[in-house]
C-alpha angles and dihedrals in degrees: 000000000000114000121199118217128197114223115194134179094041121162112256086237096056112116128211088246091057091047093049093047092050095048092046086073086072097046144289113345116207095187143344121202131181113207112231136192110261094221103042101023089226121140116263090212099255140076147164132254123196114209120202096229138029091237091053090050093052090047090051091051090050092046100045112023106109092005132111127264114175091353094303126107107237135202116223125186142139110292116243121221114267109262121225106248135159118272116263114273095012134113124216115251115013102011125228098323098068095055098043093048090049093052093044094051092051091049093051090054090056092059 
């Protein structure tokens, strides 16, 4: 069964090829992805590695958590599922407009 690992603290210069090569020392790597900023394309300093087997994933955690890759100490642990959360800067139900109008109307009454 494929196991997804979170890899944090990566150098901004670390490539997916370097990440895949490093983790292949622990076992079969299905994929290695570096997360990048949508606007600049620059690495965000973390990524995900999918290991082919649970045993390989545990071996990779034991081998690399707290160790150096590309001269940076990395954190490696089992990836957690992405939680559903509100988008940055937004409010649930009505967006920004509802709250600002409400505040503005109360303030006008005070004058």
